[in-house]
Each structure stands twice: as structure tokens, then as C-alpha cells.
C-alpha positions as CSV (number, residue, x, y, z in Angstrom):
1,M,106.7,105.3,110.0
2,T,103.9,103.5,111.8
3,K,101.2,101.6,110.1
4,T,98.6,103.8,111.9
5,S,99.9,106.9,110.0
6,A,99.3,105.3,106.6
7,I,97.0,107.3,104.3
8,L,94.2,105.3,102.8
9,V,94.2,105.6,99.0
10,S,91.9,104.1,96.3
11,K,93.4,101.7,93.8
12,E,92.5,104.3,91.1
13,E,94.9,106.8,92.7
14,I,97.9,104.5,92.7
15,S,98.8,105.0,89.0
16,E,99.3,108.7,89.8
17,L,101.8,108.1,92.7
18,T,105.6,108.3,92.4
19,F,107.6,105.5,94.0
20,P,111.1,105.6,95.5
21,K,113.9,103.8,93.7
22,G,115.2,101.8,96.6
23,D,113.7,99.0,98.6
24,V,111.7,100.2,101.7
25,L,112.8,97.1,103.7
26,D,116.3,96.6,104.9
27,S,116.7,93.0,106.0
28,E,116.6,89.9,104.0
29,S,114.2,88.3,106.5
30,E,111.8,91.2,106.1
31,K,112.0,90.9,102.3
32,S,111.4,87.1,102.5
33,E,108.4,87.6,104.8
34,R,107.0,90.2,102.3
35,E,107.4,87.7,99.5
36,S,105.4,85.1,101.5
37,Q,102.7,87.6,102.3
38,I,102.3,88.6,98.6
39,K,102.1,85.0,97.4
40,R,99.5,84.2,100.1
41,A,97.5,87.3,99.3
42,M,97.5,86.5,95.6
43,K,96.2,83.0,96.3
44,L,93.5,84.5,98.5
45,G,92.5,86.9,95.7
46,N,92.4,84.3,93.0
47,N,90.6,81.6,95.0
48,S,88.0,83.7,96.9
49,K,88.3,87.3,95.7
50,G,89.5,88.1,99.2
51,K,90.7,91.6,99.9
52,V,93.8,92.6,101.9
53,Q,95.4,95.8,103.1
54,I,98.6,96.6,101.3
55,F,100.9,99.0,103.2
56,F,103.3,100.6,100.8
57,E,105.4,103.7,100.4
58,D,105.5,106.4,97.7
59,T,107.8,109.4,97.6
60,K,105.5,111.3,100.0
61,G,105.1,108.7,102.7
62,L,103.2,105.6,103.8
63,K,100.0,104.6,102.1
64,K,97.5,101.8,102.3
65,V,95.0,100.3,100.0
66,E,92.3,97.7,100.5
67,T,92.1,95.5,97.4
68,T,92.5,92.1,95.8
69,I,95.9,91.0,94.4
70,W,95.3,89.4,91.0
71,G,98.9,88.6,90.1
72,V,102.6,89.0,90.9
73,T,105.6,89.4,88.6
74,E,109.3,89.5,89.6
75,K,109.0,93.3,90.4
76,Y,105.3,94.2,90.7
77,V,102.1,93.4,92.6
78,L,99.2,93.4,90.1
79,L,95.9,94.8,91.1
80,K,92.7,95.2,89.1
81,K,92.6,97.2,85.9
82,T,96.3,97.1,85.2
83,T,97.2,98.9,88.5
84,I,100.6,98.0,89.8
85,I,102.7,98.6,92.9
86,P,106.4,97.9,92.9
87,I,107.2,95.1,95.3
88,R,110.2,97.1,96.6
89,C,107.8,99.7,97.9
90,V,105.5,97.2,99.9
91,H,106.1,97.3,103.6
92,E,103.5,94.7,104.7
93,I,100.2,93.0,103.8
94,K,97.5,92.6,106.4
95,F,94.8,89.9,106.0
96,H,91.2,90.3,107.3
């Protein structure tokens, strides 16, 4: 899957998506990079309300959303209005 094939969704649509059970990333280095990107994006969101593009996967394919990350738990990325994305489903975060 390429990032250019990602389907843009609104954050309101995310709660209706079904997510795969396993991690979408294979290597530990990719998972470590993802964790760093998520932490950086959360700081950006909390400090300046900055938006990022989150590339993630549901059971139907690659999606992307432009949003602010408000928080992170051990397993989830927290967006506005209690919307969550499982960390295991995040491919990458792009900063503007």
C-alpha cells in the first residue's frame, strides 16, 4: 500500500471503522519511529493545536485523516470528541 492510495476520512467517520487485530508494522524500528511520531504530534496538538495527517489502516485498506492529536494511551491515539485510533493500526504521521 502506498500513502498516495490512502482514502481521506473525517474524524467523525473513524468510530464506524473496523480495525485489524494485528500490528500493521513489522519491524521494531518502524514501531519505535511510529511511537516518536505520535508523541511529537501530541505535543504539537497540545501546544499549538497543530494538525497532522495520520495514515492508518482499517479492515478495508489505508486511510488518512487530518486532525489534532489530543492524547495517547498505551494502545490508542486520542482525537477530539472521544475518537480513537488503535496505535497498532497507524502506519505513519505526517507533519505540515
